[in-house]
MARDO-667061 format. One record per residue: residue number from 1; residue in three letters; x, z, y of N, C-alpha, C in turn. Coordinates in steps of 0.02 Angstrom, whole numbers, padded with zeros to 5 digits, always signed. Example, Ala and Ser with C-alpha at 12.3 -4.5 7.8 and 13.67 -1.06 7.14 Angstrom:
// MARDO-667061
num, residuo, n.x, n.z, n.y, ca.x, ca.z, ca.y, c.x, c.z, c.y
1, Ala, +00660, +00390, -00284, +00615, +00390, -00225, +00660, +00390, -00165
2, Ser, +00642, +00354, -00112, +00684, +00357, -00053, +00645, +00394, +00002
This chain:
// MARDO-667061
num, residuo, n.x, n.z, n.y, ca.x, ca.z, ca.y, c.x, c.z, c.y
1, Asp, +00380, +00440, -00013, +00313, +00466, -00029, +00262, +00411, -00021
2, Pro, +00226, +00392, -00075, +00178, +00337, -00068, +00121, +00353, -00020
3, Arg, +00111, +00417, -00005, +00055, +00434, +00041, +00079, +00437, +00113
4, Ala, +00139, +00412, +00125, +00168, +00419, +00192, +00127, +00381, +00245
5, Trp, +00089, +00330, +00224, +00051, +00292, +00274, -00006, +00333, +00303
6, Leu, -00027, +00386, +00267, -00083, +00426, +00292, -00064, +00462, +00356
7, Leu, -00110, +00464, +00403, -00096, +00499, +00465, -00098, +00574, +00452
8, Pro, -00059, +00613, +00489, -00064, +00685, +00480, -00136, +00708, +00496
9, Pro, -00159, +00760, +00463, -00229, +00782, +00476, -00238, +00796, +00550
10, Ser, -00289, +00767, +00580, -00298, +00778, +00651, -00334, +00845, +00661
11, Arg, -00307, +00887, +00703, -00341, +00950, +00718, -00404, +00930, +00757
12, Gly, -00397, +00924, +00821, -00448, +00895, +00863, -00520, +00914, +00850
13, Arg, -00564, +00875, +00880, -00635, +00890, +00880, -00669, +00861, +00819
14, Leu, -00729, +00889, +00805, -00774, +00859, +00757, -00831, +00828, +00797
15, Leu, -00841, +00763, +00790, -00894, +00730, +00828, -00949, +00706, +00781
16, Ser, -01010, +00709, +00806, -01065, +00679, +00768, -01070, +00605, +00789
17, Ala, -01106, +00566, +00750, -01114, +00495, +00766, -01147, +00487, +00835
18, Ala, -01195, +00531, +00850, -01230, +00527, +00915, -01182, +00541, +00973
19, Glu, -01137, +00589, +00963, -01087, +00604, +01016, -01040, +00544, +01025
20, Leu, -01015, +00518, +00969, -00968, +00462, +00973, -00999, +00402, +01008
21, Ala, -01064, +00392, +00997, -01099, +00335, +01027, -01099, +00337, +01103
22, Arg, -01085, +00396, +01132, -01084, +00402, +01205, -01017, +00378, +01234
23, Tyr, -00969, +00363, +01190, -00902, +00344, +01213, -00890, +00269, +01206
24, Arg, -00932, +00230, +01242, -00923, +00157, +01238, -00890, +00130, +01301
25, Gly, -00870, +00175, +01345, -00834, +00153, +01404, -00876, +00127, +01461
26, Ala, -00942, +00134, +01456, -00985, +00111, +01511, -00982, +00160, +01569
27, Glu, -01004, +00138, +01627, -01003, +00181, +01686, -01045, +00243, +01672
28, Gly, -01019, +00301, +01692, -01056, +00363, +01682, -01046, +00393, +01613
29, Glu, -01013, +00356, +01567, -00999, +00384, +01500, -00932, +00421, +01502
30, Pro, -00923, +00470, +01457, -00864, +00513, +01462, -00798, +00480, +01441
31, Gly, -00799, +00422, +01410, -00736, +00391, +01389, -00747, +00333, +01342
32, Leu, -00692, +00313, +01309, -00694, +00254, +01265, -00659, +00272, +01199
33, Tyr, -00698, +00281, +01147, -00672, +00301, +01082, -00693, +00250, +01028
34, Leu, -00655, +00249, +00973, -00678, +00215, +00913, -00652, +00254, +00853
35, Ala, -00681, +00241, +00794, -00659, +00276, +00734, -00642, +00227, +00678
36, Val, -00591, +00244, +00640, -00571, +00206, +00580, -00565, +00257, +00523
37, Leu, -00600, +00244, +00468, -00602, +00291, +00411, -00616, +00362, +00434
38, Gly, -00660, +00369, +00483, -00679, +00435, +00507, -00631, +00467, +00556
39, Arg, -00574, +00434, +00570, -00526, +00460, +00619, -00545, +00432, +00687
40, Val, -00553, +00476, +00737, -00574, +00454, +00804, -00513, +00449, +00850
41, Phe, -00508, +00393, +00886, -00453, +00380, +00932, -00480, +00366, +01002
42, Asp, -00441, +00388, +01052, -00457, +00373, +01122, -00423, +00306, +01138
43, Val, -00463, +00253, +01148, -00435, +00186, +01159, -00442, +00165, +01233
44, Glu, -00444, +00214, +01277, -00452, +00199, +01349, -00399, +00150, +01374
45, Arg, -00337, +00157, +01350, -00286, +00112, +01377, -00293, +00041, +01350
46, Gly, -00337, +00032, +01301, -00352, -00036, +01278, -00420, -00059, +01303
47, Arg, -00440, -00034, +01361, -00507, -00047, +01389, -00524, -00121, +01391
48, Arg, -00476, -00164, +01409, -00495, -00235, +01415, -00515, -00265, +01348
49, His, -00493, -00234, +01293, -00514, -00258, +01227, -00578, -00224, +01204
50, Tyr, -00582, -00158, +01215, -00635, -00117, +01184, -00691, -00098, +01231
51, Gly, -00678, -00105, +01297, -00730, -00085, +01345, -00786, -00136, +01349
52, Pro, -00838, -00121, +01388, -00894, -00168, +01396, -00869, -00238, +01415
53, Gly, -00893, -00288, +01378, -00872, -00357, +01392, -00808, -00378, +01357
54, Gly, -00772, -00329, +01327, -00711, -00346, +01291, -00726, -00377, +01223
55, Ala, -00676, -00414, +01197, -00687, -00451, +01134, -00704, -00403, +01076
56, Tyr, -00679, -00340, +01080, -00690, -00293, +01025, -00735, -00235, +01046
57, Ser, -00777, -00248, +01096, -00820, -00193, +01121, -00868, -00168, +01067
58, Gly, -00883, -00210, +01017, -00927, -00189, +00963, -00899, -00132, +00921
59, Leu, -00833, -00123, +00924, -00801, -00070, +00885, -00806, -00002, +00919
60, Ala, -00820, -00003, +00984, -00818, +00060, +01023, -00878, +00104, +01007
61, Gly, -00867, +00170, +01011, -00921, +00218, +01003, -00949, +00224, +00933
62, Arg, -00911, +00200, +00883, -00936, +00204, +00814, -00878, +00198, +00765
63, Asp, -00893, +00208, +00701, -00845, +00194, +00648, -00867, +00129, +00616
64, Ala, -00830, +00076, +00632, -00846, +00009, +00604, -00788, -00013, +00559
65, Thr, -00763, +00033, +00518, -00703, +00019, +00477, -00709, -00047, +00440
66, Arg, -00768, -00061, +00413, -00775, -00122, +00373, -00758, -00185, +00413
67, Ala, -00777, -00186, +00476, -00765, -00245, +00518, -00690, -00259, +00528
68, Phe, -00649, -00206, +00526, -00577, -00216, +00534, -00550, -00259, +00476
69, Ala, -00582, -00254, +00419, -00559, -00292, +00360, -00592, -00360, +00355
70, Thr, -00656, -00363, +00374, -00694, -00425, +00362, -00697, -00470, +00423
71, Gly, -00687, -00442, +00483, -00695, -00482, +00544, -00767, -00498, +00560
72, Asp, -00813, -00464, +00526, -00885, -00476, +00538, -00909, -00427, +00592
73, Phe, -00919, -00454, +00653, -00937, -00411, +00709, -01012, -00413, +00725
74, Thr, -01051, -00435, +00676, -01124, -00431, +00684, -01144, -00358, +00673
75, Gln, -01205, -00340, +00691, -01229, -00271, +00681, -01224, -00252, +00607
76, Ala, -01237, -00300, +00563, -01234, -00285, +00491, -01162, -00271, +00469
77, Gly, -01114, -00301, +00504, -01044, -00293, +00483, -01009, -00234, +00515
78, Leu, -01037, -00209, +00571, -01005, -00154, +00607, -01024, -00086, +00576
79, Val, -01002, -00076, +00514, -01021, -00016, +00477, -00958, +00016, +00446
80, Asp, -00966, +00076, +00418, -00908, +00111, +00391, -00904, +00109, +00315
81, Asp, -00946, +00070, +00283, -00946, +00068, +00210, -00890, +00022, +00185
82, Val, -00839, +00050, +00152, -00783, +00008, +00129, -00782, +00003, +00053
83, Ser, -00834, +00029, +00020, -00834, +00024, -00053, -00838, -00050, -00073
84, Ala, -00806, -00067, -00127, -00807, -00135, -00155, -00768, -00186, -00114
85, Leu, -00727, -00164, -00066, -00684, -00212, -00032, -00623, -00228, -00075
86, Ser, -00596, -00288, -00068, -00539, -00309, -00109, -00476, -00270, -00087
87, Pro, -00425, -00268, -00131, -00363, -00234, -00113, -00333, -00261, -00047
88, Gly, -00335, -00327, -00038, -00308, -00356, +00024, -00344, -00330, +00086
89, Lys, -00409, -00322, +00080, -00448, -00297, +00137, -00434, -00223, +00149
90, Met, -00423, -00185, +00095, -00406, -00114, +00104, -00338, -00108, +00138
91, Leu, -00292, -00154, +00124, -00227, -00153, +00158, -00235, -00168, +00232
92, Ala, -00282, -00212, +00249, -00294, -00226, +00320, -00318, -00163, +00355
93, Ile, -00361, -00125, +00323, -00386, -00062, +00353, -00327, -00013, +00362
94, Gln, -00285, -00009, +00310, -00228, +00036, +00315, -00183, +00017, +00374
95, Ser, -00172, -00049, +00384, -00126, -00068, +00439, -00159, -00054, +00507
96, Trp, -00225, -00062, +00512, -00259, -00045, +00575, -00256, +00030, +00588
97, Leu, -00265, +00069, +00536, -00262, +00142, +00544, -00193, +00162, +00569
98, Ser, -00140, +00132, +00541, -00072, +00146, +00564, -00063, +00123, +00636
99, Phe, -00092, +00065, +00652, -00086, +00039, +00720, -00116, +00088, +00771
100, Tyr, -00176, +00113, +00756, -00207, +00160, +00804, -00168, +00226, +00806
101, Gly, -00143, +00248, +00748, -00103, +00309, +00747, -00040, +00303, +00789
102, Asp, -00011, +00243, +00790, +00051, +00231, +00828, +00039, +00220, +00902
103, Asn, -00020, +00192, +00920, -00029, +00168, +00988, -00081, +00206, +01030
104, Tyr, -00123, +00246, +00997, -00176, +00280, +01034, -00178, +00354, +01015
105, Asp, -00208, +00393, +01059, -00211, +00465, +01047, -00268, +00484, +01000
106, Pro, -00254, +00523, +00947, -00308, +00546, +00904, -00351, +00598, +00940
107, Val, -00416, +00594, +00928, -00463, +00641, +00960, -00486, +00692, +00909
108, Gly, -00500, +00670, +00848, -00526, +00714, +00797, -00558, +00674, +00741
109, Lys, -00612, +00702, +00713, -00643, +00670, +00656, -00718, +00660, +00668
110, Leu, -00744, +00608, +00637, -00816, +00594, +00641, -00850, +00624, +00580
111, Val, -00899, +00666, +00591, -00937, +00695, +00536, -00985, +00642, +00508
112, Gly, -00981, +00630, +00444, -01024, +00578, +00414, -00996, +00556, +00348
113, Arg, -00984, +00491, +00341, -00963, +00464, +00276, -00897, +00493, +00251
114, Phe, -00848, +00502, +00297, -00780, +00520, +00275, -00761, +00593, +00284
115, Tyr, -00797, +00629, +00328, -00783, +00700, +00338, -00849, +00738, +00339
116, Asp, -00849, +00798, +00309, -00910, +00837, +00311, -00912, +00881, +00374
117, Glu, -00963, +00922, +00379, -00974, +00963, +00441, -00916, +01009, +00456
118, Thr, -00876, +01026, +00404, -00819, +01071, +00416, -00755, +01032, +00431
119, Gly, -00760, +00965, +00428, -00700, +00925, +00439, -00660, +00912, +00376
120, Ala, -00688, +00931, +00318, -00654, +00920, +00254, -00667, +00848, +00230
121, Pro, -00617, +00817, +00198, -00626, +00748, +00173, -00681, +00745, +00121
122, Thr, -00720, +00691, +00122, -00773, +00681, +00072, -00746, +00640, +00013
123, Glu, -00788, +00634, -00037, -00770, +00593, -00095, -00759, +00520, -00073
124, Ala, -00800, +00496, -00025, -00793, +00426, -00002, -00723, +00415, +00028
125, Leu, -00698, +00465, +00065, -00631, +00457, +00095, -00578, +00458, +00040
126, Arg, -00586, +00503, -00008, -00538, +00506, -00063, -00536, +00440, -00101
127, Gln, -00594, +00410, -00112, -00597, +00345, -00147, -00564, +00290, -00106
128, Ala, -00576, +00290, -00040, -00546, +00239, +00004, -00470, +00246, +00004
129, Glu, -00446, +00309, +00008, -00374, +00319, +00009, -00342, +00300, -00058
130, Ala, -00377, +00315, -00112, -00352, +00296, -00179, -00348, +00220, -00185
131, Ala, -00399, +00185, -00157, -00399, +00111, -00159, -00341, +00083, -00119
132, Ile, -00326, +00115, -00062, -00269, +00092, -00022, -00203, +00104, -00059
133, Glu, -00196, +00162, -00090, -00136, +00177, -00129, -00125, +00124, -00182
134, Glu, -00179, +00107, -00217, -00176, +00058, -00271, -00154, -00010, -00243
135, Ala, -00183, -00029, -00186, -00167, -00093, -00154, -00094, -00094, -00132
136, Leu, -00069, -00039, -00105, +00002, -00036, -00084, +00049, -00043, -00144
137, Lys, +00029, -00012, -00199, +00070, -00015, -00260, +00071, -00088, -00286
138, Phe, +00012, -00119, -00286, +00007, -00188, -00309, +00049, -00235, -00266
139, Lys, +00047, -00223, -00200, +00085, -00264, -00153, +00160, -00257, -00166
140, Ala, +00183, -00195, -00176, +00254, -00183, -00189, +00275, -00218, -00253
141, Glu, +00232, -00215, -00305, +00249, -00248, -00369, +00251, -00323, -00360
142, Ser, +00204, -00351, -00321, +00203, -00423, -00309, +00266, -00446, -00273
143, Glu, +00287, -00406, -00223, +00347, -00423, -00185, +00408, -00423, -00231
144, Gln, +00410, -00373, -00275, +00467, -00368, -00321, +00467, -00427, -00370
145, Arg, +00407, -00445, -00394, +00402, -00501, -00441, +00425, -00566, -00408
146, Lys, +00409, -00573, -00343, +00429, -00634, -00306, +00504, -00637, -00298
147, Gln, +00538, -00580, -00292, +00611, -00579, -00289, +00641, -00600, -00356
148, Gln, +00610, -00575, -00409, +00634, -00592, -00476, +00620, -00665, -00495
149, Phe, +00558, -00687, -00480, +00537, -00754, -00498, +00510, -00791, -00436
150, Pro, +00555, -00814, -00391, +00530, -00849, -00331, +00493, -00912, -00351
151, Pro, +00439, -00930, -00315, +00403, -00992, -00330, +00448, -01053, -00322
152, Cys, +00434, -01105, -00362, +00471, -01169, -00357, +00447, -01208, -00295
153, Asn, +00488, -01257, -00277, +00463, -01311, -00234, +00425, -01359, -00279
154, Ser, +00372, -01389, -00254, +00337, -01437, -00296, +00305, -01492, -00254
155, Glu, +00299, -01550, -00283, +00262, -01605, -00250, +00229, -01647, -00304
156, Trp, +00176, -01680, -00285, +00139, -01721, -00333, +00122, -01787, -00300
157, Ser, +00129, -01841, -00337, +00103, -01905, -00312, +00072, -01943, -00370
158, Ser, +00021, -01984, -00354, -00013, -02019, -00408, +00034, -02069, -00442
159, Ala, +00085, -02093, -00406, +00131, -02141, -00435, +00183, -02107, -00480
160, Lys, +00209, -02051, -00455, +00267, -02021, -00490, +00249, -01960, -00532
161, Gly, +00191, -01932, -00522, +00174, -01870, -00558, +00199, -01809, -00522
162, Ser, +00214, -01755, -00559, +00234, -01692, -00528, +00310, -01683, -00530
163, Arg, +00336, -01656, -00476, +00407, -01639, -00475, +00413, -01565, -00456
164, Phe, +00449, -01527, -00495, +00463, -01456, -00480, +00538, -01449, -00472
165, Trp, +00560, -01413, -00422, +00632, -01401, -00417, +00646, -01335, -00382
166, Cys, +00707, -01310, -00393, +00727, -01246, -00366, +00782, -01255, -00315
167, Ser, +00782, -01213, -00264, +00836, -01211, -00215, +00848, -01138, -00197
168, Lys, +00900, -01125, -00157, +00915, -01055, -00141, +00867, -01025, -00090
169, Gln, +00819, -01066, -00067, +00767, -01038, -00022, +00696, -01049, -00048
170, Ser, +00689, -01077, -00108, +00621, -01095, -00130, +00577, -01033, -00134
171, Gly, +00514, -01043, -00118, +00466, -00988, -00118, +00476, -00940, -00060
172, Gly, +00519, -00960, -00012, +00531, -00916, +00046, +00574, -00856, +00029
173, Val, +00608, -00859, -00029, +00651, -00803, -00049, +00724, -00827, -00044
174, Asn, +00761, -00802, +00007, +00831, -00820, +00015, +00872, -00781, -00036
175, Arg, +00916, -00816, -00073, +00953, -00783, -00126, +01018, -00820, -00137
176, Asp, +01062, -00791, -00179, +01127, -00823, -00190, +01128, -00862, -00256
177, Trp, +01070, -00873, -00286, +01065, -00913, -00347, +01008, -00963, -00339
178, Thr, +01011, -01017, -00379, +00960, -01069, -00373, +00905, -01061, -00425
179, Gly, +00926, -01057, -00488, +00877, -01048, -00542, +00850, -01114, -00569
180, Val, +00813, -01110, -00623, +00783, -01169, -00654, +00707, -01160, -00660
181, Pro, +00668, -01214, -00656, +00595, -01208, -00658, +00570, -01186, -00727
182, Arg, +00522, -01141, -00726, +00488, -01119, -00787, +00415, -01105, -00769
183, Lys, +00371, -01108, -00818, +00302, -01085, -00809, +00301, -01010, -00819
184, Leu, +00271, -00974, -00771, +00263, -00901, -00779, +00190, -00886, -00794
185, Tyr, +00178, -00851, -00849, +00110, -00830, -00867, +00104, -00756, -00851
186, Arg, +00051, -00738, -00815, +00040, -00667, -00800, -00004, -00637, -00854
187, Pro, +00012, -00576, -00876, -00033, -00544, -00924, -00103, -00539, -00894
188, Gly, -00152, -00558, -00934, -00222, -00553, -00910, -00245, -00614, -00871
189, Ser, -00200, -00662, -00857, -00224, -00721, -00821, -00209, -00783, -00864
190, Arg, -00254, -00831, -00863, -00248, -00888, -00909, -00198, -00940, -00885
191, Gly, -00196, -00951, -00819, -00154, -01005, -00793, -00081, -00984, -00787
192, Ser, -00039, -01031, -00768, +00031, -01016, -00756, +00050, -01048, -00689
193, His, +00106, -01027, -00660, +00131, -01063, -00602, +00206, -01069, -00607
194, Cys, +00234, -01116, -00569, +00305, -01131, -00575, +00347, -01082, -00535
195, Val, +00396, -01053, -00570, +00442, -01007, -00536, +00514, -01028, -00552
196, Cys, +00561, -01002, -00512, +00632, -01015, -00524, +00662, -00955, -00559
197, Val, +00700, -00968, -00612, +00724, -00915, -00655, +00801, -00914, -00655
198, Arg, +00829, -00855, -00644, +00901, -00847, -00644, +00927, -00859, -00715
199, Thr, +00984, -00895, -00721, +01009, -00917, -00787, +01071, -00880, -00809
200, Thr, +01099, -00838, -00765, +01161, -00802, -00785, +01154, -00729, -00766
201, Gly, +01201, -00689, -00791, +01200, -00618, -00775, +01151, -00579, -00819
202, Pro, +01143, -00514, -00805, +01098, -00474, -00845, +01025, -00487, -00827
203, Pro, +00978, -00471, -00872, +00907, -00477, -00853, +00891, -00433, -00793
204, Trp, +00838, -00453, -00755, +00817, -00417, -00694, +00812, -00342, -00706
205, Gly, +00840, -00304, -00660, +00833, -00232, -00663, +00882, -00197, -00709
206, Gln, +00925, -00236, -00742, +00974, -00204, -00786, +01043, -00208, -00754
207, Pro, +01082, -00153, -00758, +01148, -00155, -00728, +01195, -00202, -00766
208, Asp, +01242, -00230, -00729, +01288, -00279, -00759, +01334, -00246, -00811
209, Ser, +01340, -00179, -00807, +01387, -00145, -00852, +01362, -00146, -00925
210, Ile, +01296, -00152, -00935, +01269, -00152, -01003, +01284, -00219, -01037
211, Glu, +01296, -00217, -01102, +01306, -00279, -01139, +01245, -00324, -01132
212, His, +01255, -00386, -01113, +01198, -00432, -01108, +01220, -00502, -01127
213, Ser, +01171, -00546, -01136, +01187, -00613, -01162, +01204, -00663, -01105
214, Asp, +01208, -00638, -01042, +01226, -00680, -00985, +01178, -00739, -00977
215, Arg, +01114, -00726, -00988, +01063, -00779, -00981, +01012, -00761, -00927
216, Gly, +01028, -00714, -00884, +00981, -00696, -00831, +00914, -00677, -00860
217, Asp, +00860, -00709, -00833, +00792, -00694, -00857, +00764, -00748, -00902
218, Leu, +00807, -00792, -00928, +00782, -00848, -00969, +00743, -00825, -01030
219, Asp, +00757, -00765, -01055, +00725, -00743, -01117, +00663, -00700, -01103
220, Asn, +00642, -00697, -01041, +00581, -00658, -01025, +00521, -00687, -01063
221, Pro, +00483, -00644, -01098, +00429, -00669, -01141, +00370, -00701, -01104
222, His, +00366, -00692, -01038, +00310, -00722, -01001, +00325, -00793, -00975
223, Leu, +00383, -00818, -00994, +00404, -00884, -00969, +00399, -00937, -01023
224, Glu, +00388, -00999, -01000, +00387, -01055, -01047, +00421, -01115, -01014
225, Ala, +00462, -01150, -01051, +00496, -01209, -01023, +00447, -01267, -01017
226, Tyr, +00460, -01313, -00970, +00419, -01373, -00963, +00440, -01423, -01016
227, Asp, +00390, -01453, -01050, +00405, -01505, -01101, +00439, -01564, -01067
228, Gly, +00489, -01591, -01101, +00520, -01652, -01076, +00571, -01639, -01021
229, Cys, +00588, -01576, -01009, +00638, -01561, -00958, +00697, -01526, -00991
230, His, +00757, -01542, -00969, +00816, -01508, -00996, +00810, -01433, -00978
231, Pro, +00822, -01388, -01027, +00810, -01317, -01014, +00850, -01288, -00955
232, Leu, +00905, -01320, -00935, +00945, -01293, -00880, +00945, -01339, -00818
233, Ala, +00898, -01388, -00817, +00895, -01432, -00758, +00863, -01394, -00700
234, Glu, +00891, -01404, -00639, +00863, -01371, -00579, +00801, -01409, -00553
235, Gln, +00791, -01470, -00581, +00733, -01508, -00561, +00698, -01535, -00623
236, Cys, +00632, -01541, -00619, +00593, -01562, -00676, +00540, -01611, -00652
237, Val, +00538, -01671, -00681, +00488, -01721, -00661, +00441, -01732, -00721
238, Leu, +00377, -01721, -00710, +00327, -01732, -00762, +00288, -01794, -00743
239, Thr, +00299, -01850, -00778, +00266, -01912, -00759, +00192, -01909, -00778
240, Val, +00154, -01951, -00744, +00081, -01950, -00755, +00065, -01972, -00826
């Protein structure tokens, strides 16, 4: 289920921003809470981080979701507005939300940007969750593309020019094939980058039982061979 990262709906309390602000962990205050995407957590056991004087004390007693993604702990950055954040930053928020769900006790919900007075999700929360879903999907597709087309090793020198080559670990992808260098063009992007392409077996994602030309992914339309390199060479040198 792609929505599995979402925390189960917290029963718990509904807090106003003014109530939450009383939970900064100072002497005489009732406790130490923080909120992420409107979800309130009791972070008492992380007091040395979140309590007065702690490195993350700015996060306590409020919803500063944006700061989890940007690292901006100024007053301007300690806010809950996550609209227009990049997919990567939305993924950071998702991983922090999972972290608090795994490590701290949920208290309830903060009434405001993400939940209304009845505790129902707002449009802002639905948009944030949709942005996270989209980012997770994009990440999964990128991971899969990297398995299919691992990046090449490359080096450049003013004397020798560029050298691209493939190995069974290039691009940080351990595999049982080496591949040959090709330029990969992404739809919608102008540039290309060097990837290693499997030269035997069926094309990616197709079972071996189907009739195929035993050329791996060499015929993929987004690939282009390097000029001046043998089409099946594992290394390619482009002189200056």
